[in-house]
C-alpha positions in Angstrom: -37.1 72.9 117.3 -38.8 75.9 115.8 -41.7 73.8 114.5 -42.2 72.3 117.9 -42.1 75.8 119.6 -44.7 77.0 117.1 -46.9 74.1 117.8 -46.7 74.8 121.6 -47.3 78.5 121.1 -50.5 78.3 119.1 -52.6 77.4 122.2 -54.2 74.3 120.9 -52.0 71.7 122.7 -53.2 70.2 126.0 -51.0 69.7 129.0 -50.0 66.2 128.0 -49.0 67.3 124.5 -47.0 70.2 125.9 -45.1 67.8 128.2 -44.3 65.6 125.2 -43.1 68.5 123.1 -41.0 69.7 126.0 -39.4 66.3 126.3 -38.5 66.3 122.6 -37.0 69.8 122.9 -34.9 68.7 125.8 -33.5 65.8 123.9 -32.7 67.9 120.8 -31.0 70.6 123.0 -28.9 68.0 124.7 -27.8 66.5 121.3 -26.8 69.9 120.0 -24.7 70.6 123.1 -23.1 67.1 122.8 -22.1 67.8 119.2 -20.6 71.2 120.0 -18.7 69.7 122.9 -17.4 66.5 121.2 -16.9 67.3 117.5 -13.2 66.7 116.5 -11.0 66.8 113.4 -7.5 65.3 113.5 -7.7 65.2 117.3 -8.7 68.9 117.5 -11.9 70.0 119.2 -13.3 72.3 116.5 -15.6 74.2 118.8 -13.2 74.5 121.8 -12.3 78.0 123.1 -11.3 79.9 126.2 -13.7 82.2 128.1 -13.1 85.8 127.0 -12.4 88.1 129.9 -15.3 90.5 129.9 -17.6 92.2 132.4 -21.0 90.6 133.5 -23.3 92.3 131.0 -27.0 91.8 130.1 -26.4 92.4 126.3 -23.7 90.9 124.2 -20.7 93.2 123.6 -19.0 93.1 120.2 -15.6 94.3 121.4 -13.7 96.6 119.0 -9.9 96.2 118.4 -7.8 99.3 118.7 -7.5 99.6 114.9 -11.3 99.3 114.5 -11.9 101.9 117.2 -9.5 104.4 115.6 -11.1 103.9 112.2 -14.4 104.7 113.8 -13.1 108.0 115.2 -12.7 107.0 118.9 -10.1 108.3 121.2 -8.4 105.4 122.9 -8.3 105.1 126.7 -5.9 102.7 128.5 -5.0 104.5 131.7 -6.6 106.3 134.6 -5.1 109.6 133.5 -6.4 109.2 130.0 -9.9 108.4 131.5 -9.7 111.6 133.6 -8.6 113.6 130.6 -12.1 113.3 129.1 -12.9 116.4 131.2 -10.7 118.3 128.7 -12.9 117.5 125.8 -16.5 117.0 127.0 -17.8 116.4 123.4 -15.3 113.7 122.5 -15.8 110.1 121.4 -14.0 107.7 123.8 -13.5 103.9 124.1 -11.8 101.7 126.7 -9.2 99.2 125.6 -8.6 97.5 128.9 -9.9 97.4 132.5 -8.9 100.4 134.7 -8.3 100.2 138.5 -8.9 103.6 140.2 -7.8 102.5 143.7 -6.1 105.4 145.3 -6.9 107.8 142.4 -8.2 111.2 143.3 -11.1 111.1 140.9 -12.9 114.3 139.6 -16.3 113.4 138.2 -16.4 114.2 134.4 -18.8 117.0 133.6 -20.5 119.7 135.7 -23.7 121.6 135.6 -22.0 124.4 133.8 -20.1 122.1 131.5 -21.8 118.7 131.1 -20.4 115.7 129.3 -22.0 115.7 125.8 -19.9 113.1 124.1 -19.9 109.3 123.6 -18.3 106.8 125.9 -18.0 103.1 124.9 -16.7 100.8 127.7 -16.1 98.1 125.1 -16.9 95.4 127.6 -14.3 96.5 130.1 -14.5 97.3 133.8 -13.6 100.4 135.9 -13.0 99.3 139.5 -12.3 100.6 143.0 -13.5 104.2 142.5 -13.9 106.0 145.8 -15.3 109.5 146.2 -16.0 110.8 149.8 -17.2 114.4 149.5 -20.3 114.7 151.7 -20.8 118.4 150.9 -20.7 118.0 147.1 -23.4 117.2 144.5 -23.3 115.3 141.2 -20.8 112.5 142.1 -20.0 109.4 140.0 -17.7 108.5 137.2 -19.6 111.2 135.3 -20.8 114.1 137.4 -23.2 115.7 135.0 -24.1 114.5 131.5 -26.3 116.1 128.8 -27.1 114.6 125.4 -24.5 111.9 125.7 -24.2 108.2 125.0 -22.7 105.8 127.5 -22.6 102.0 126.8 -20.9 98.7 127.5 -19.3 99.6 130.8 -19.0 97.7 134.0 -18.3 99.3 137.4 -17.1 97.1 140.4 -16.2 97.9 144.0 -17.5 101.5 144.1 -17.9 103.7 147.1 -19.4 107.2 146.9 -20.6 109.5 149.7 -21.9 112.9 148.7 -24.8 115.3 149.1 -27.4 115.2 146.3 -27.4 113.4 142.9 -25.0 110.5 143.4 -24.6 107.3 141.5 -21.8 104.8 140.5 -22.0 105.8 136.8 -23.7 109.2 136.7 -24.6 111.6 139.4 -26.9 113.9 137.4 -27.5 113.3 133.8 -29.4 112.8 130.6 -28.6 111.1 127.3 -28.6 107.4 126.6 -27.2 104.7 128.9 -27.1 101.1 127.5 -25.6 97.9 128.8 -23.9 99.2 131.9 -23.8 97.9 135.4 -22.5 98.4 138.9 -21.7 95.7 141.5 -20.4 95.7 145.0 -21.2 99.4 145.2 -22.0 101.5 148.3 -23.7 104.8 147.5 -24.9 107.2 150.1 -26.0 110.8 150.3 -29.0 113.0 151.0 -31.4 113.2 148.1 -31.7 111.6 144.7 -29.3 108.7 145.2 -29.1 105.7 143.0 -27.0 102.5 142.6 -26.1 103.3 139.0 -27.5 106.9 138.4 -28.7 109.5 140.8 -30.9 111.8 138.8 -31.8 110.7 135.2 -33.8 113.2 133.2 -33.8 112.5 129.5 -33.8 109.8 126.7 -33.4 106.1 127.8 -31.8 103.5 129.9 -31.7 99.9 128.8 -30.0 96.6 129.6 -28.6 98.0 132.8 -28.5 96.7 136.4 -27.1 97.4 139.8 -26.1 95.3 142.8 -25.6 98.1 145.3 -26.3 99.2 148.9 -27.9 102.6 148.6 -28.9 105.0 151.3 -30.2 108.5 151.6 -33.0 110.7 153.0 -35.4 110.6 150.0 -35.6 109.8 146.3 -33.5 106.7 146.7 -33.4 103.6 144.4 -31.1 100.6 143.9 -30.8 101.5 140.2 -32.0 105.1 139.9 -32.8 107.7 142.5 -35.2 109.7 140.3 -36.0 109.1 136.7 -37.8 110.9 133.8 -36.3 108.4 131.3 -37.8 105.3 129.7 -36.4 102.2 131.5 -36.3 98.9 129.6 -34.7 95.5 130.4 -33.2 96.6 133.7 -33.0 95.1 137.2 -31.6 95.9 140.6 -30.6 93.8 143.7 -28.9 94.8 146.9 -30.5 97.1 149.5 -32.2 100.5 149.7 -32.5 102.5 153.0 -34.3 105.8 153.3 -36.9 107.3 155.7 -39.2 108.2 152.8 -39.6 107.8 149.0 -37.5 104.8 148.1 -37.9 101.9 145.6 -36.2 98.6 144.9 -35.5 99.8 141.3 -36.3 103.6 141.3 -37.1 106.0 144.1 -39.3 108.5 142.3 -40.3 107.7 138.7 -41.9 109.7 136.0 -40.8 107.3 133.3 -42.2 104.3 131.5 -40.9 101.0 132.7 -40.9 97.7 130.8 -39.3 94.2 131.2 -37.7 95.1 134.4 -37.6 93.9 138.0 -36.2 94.5 141.5 -35.1 92.1 144.2 -33.6 94.6 146.6 -34.2 94.9 150.3 -36.2 98.1 150.8 -36.2 99.8 154.2 -38.5 102.8 154.1 -41.1 104.3 156.5 -43.1 106.4 154.0 -43.7 106.0 150.2 -41.6 102.9 149.9 -42.2 100.4 147.1 -40.8 97.0 146.1 -40.2 98.3 142.5 -40.9 102.1 142.6 -41.5 104.4 145.6 -43.7 107.0 143.8 -45.3 107.5 140.4 -44.2 105.3 137.5 -45.9 103.8 134.5 -45.7 100.0 134.0 -45.7 99.0 130.4 -45.7 95.3 131.1 -43.4 92.6 132.6 -42.4 94.7 135.6 -42.0 92.8 138.9 -40.6 93.0 142.4 -39.6 90.2 144.8 -42.0 90.4 147.8 -39.9 88.1 149.8 -36.6 89.8 149.3 -37.9 93.4 149.4 -40.2 93.0 152.5 -42.6 95.2 150.5 -46.1 94.2 149.6 -46.8 97.4 147.6 -45.3 99.5 144.8 -46.3 102.5 142.8 -46.3 100.2 139.8 -45.4 96.6 138.8 -46.5 93.2 140.1 -45.3 91.6 143.3 -44.2 88.0 143.1 -42.4 85.4 145.3 -38.7 84.7 144.9 -39.5 81.4 143.2 -41.9 83.1 140.8 -39.3 85.8 139.9 -36.6 83.2 139.3 -38.9 81.3 136.9 -39.6 84.5 134.9 -35.8 85.1 134.7 -35.0 81.5 133.7 -37.6 81.5 130.9 -36.2 84.7 129.4 -39.2 86.8 130.1 -37.0 89.1 132.3 -33.3 90.1 131.7 -30.4 88.3 133.2 -26.6 88.4 133.0 -25.2 86.6 130.0 -22.9 83.6 130.3 -19.4 84.5 129.1 -18.6 83.6 125.5 -15.5 81.7 124.5 -12.7 83.2 122.6 -11.6 81.1 119.6 -8.4 80.9 117.7 -7.9 79.9 114.0 -7.1 76.2 113.1 -4.1 75.9 110.9 -4.0 73.3 108.2 -0.8 72.2 106.5 -1.5 72.5 102.8 1.9 72.6 101.2 5.3 70.9 101.2 7.2 73.3 103.5 6.8 75.4 106.7 6.3 78.7 104.9 3.1 80.7 105.4 2.1 80.0 101.8 1.9 76.3 102.6 -0.6 76.8 105.4 -4.3 77.7 105.6 -5.6 79.4 108.7 -9.3 79.1 109.2 -11.5 80.1 112.2 -14.0 77.2 112.0 -14.8 77.3 115.7 -18.4 78.0 116.7 -19.8 78.9 120.2 -23.3 77.6 120.3 -25.0 77.0 123.7 -28.7 76.2 123.6 -30.4 78.3 126.3 -33.3 76.9 128.3 -36.3 76.4 126.1 -39.5 76.4 128.1 -42.6 75.3 126.2 -44.7 74.6 129.3 -47.2 77.3 128.4 -48.2 79.1 125.2 -46.7 82.4 126.5 -43.4 80.8 127.4 -43.3 79.1 124.0 -43.8 82.4 122.2 -40.9 83.9 124.2 -38.8 80.8 123.3 -39.3 81.4 119.6 -37.1 84.5 119.8 -34.3 82.5 121.3 -34.6 79.8 118.6 -34.7 82.4 115.8 -31.5 83.9 117.2 -29.8 80.4 117.2 -31.0 79.8 113.6 -29.5 83.2 112.6 -26.2 82.4 114.1 -26.1 78.9 112.5 -26.9 80.3 109.1 -24.2 82.9 109.4 -21.6 80.3 110.4 -22.8 78.0 107.6 -21.7 80.6 105.1 -18.3 80.7 106.7 -18.0 76.9 106.6 -18.9 76.9 102.9 -16.1 79.4 102.2 -13.7 77.3 104.3 -14.7 74.1 102.4 -14.1 75.8 99.1 -10.5 76.9 100.2 -9.7 73.4 101.4 -11.0 71.9 98.1 -8.9 74.3 96.1 -5.8 73.4 98.2 -6.5 69.7 97.8 -6.7 70.1 94.0 -3.4 72.1 94.0 -1.7 69.4 96.1 -3.0 66.7 93.7 -1.5 68.6 90.8 1.8 69.0 92.7 1.9 65.2 93.4 1.3 64.4 89.7 4.0 66.8 88.6 6.4 65.3 91.2 5.7 61.8 90.1 6.2 62.7 86.5 9.5 64.4 87.3 10.7 61.4 89.2 9.9 59.1 86.2 11.8 61.4 83.9 14.9 61.3 86.1 14.9 57.6 86.3 
């Protein structure tokens, strides 16, 4: 498949040749998926698993166990009270071990202007839900009120309602640091100035692999993802709606940052300085788009306006980010390798392998080059699993030899008794 993708990417193939290459790729993809689905041993589907319960993230989350997290110096969080207790140590290193429902909880945003959150927070692929903060006279509202040189990652936020004054967002009201692989969905965020679906005011470092599906409203500096940003923004997107009389964008309201590989498909209602992607300022580094049909905006401070169909094609071919399909969770296969039921007579091997071939588009040279990255990632995963299979094969060969010796000894003993 990689050789075919390279051939399509070099720009020398005509339309007919590209169609033939695409047909061959489709056949090979279908065959790989068939093998993964149907491969059995002793009536066991070797690649079968159960979908792992995890939030809807853009980037893959390698979830840590409690023992692994403690070994890496994390403080474990499993309850709403433990989550709130982060405010007692704003430089700590925290990790979630389960989803947390904040319905009915009187939440105090973690970090203030005088004492910002400066630590590390790893959501570990879990979700905080049903946060509600109605404080129309207060600034800096969100799970985190004010953050400094912090790191926040791998966190999902669902069913969020926040109404404040300035600097409001589902995740962070007013903050800096690094935010990676976080999202908010079914969020309603409202206030006066600098209001965002995920973050209100973002002023340092970077945001990547984040998205928001929110209804956001205010009176200026309003965006479906970020209200105002001085950060670099990469591989992000926003849907939902944005309402403001002035200065609003489908992704960012006012932007002084560099944006790449990002898009917006949010409805934007704004009388002055409204944009499909960005309301004001902004530097497009490439692959930045907004949906003209969905946003009802034909202009933006940066980016390229496209139709809904054109945007969907960019997402399907992997040029723009999208939510990952959930991975399956697999359990070891146990082989009986001895004469009794003790653990020493069994071999437990995790030989399962989740491999789903994504859509490979070779219709143009550009899409073929993008597909090479997907194929390289597949090859990397196959090579890693091949090493595990080799180790499993060696264990089974050794067990087979031991069983053979035991059979020979047993036969010899029976002959002596007779």
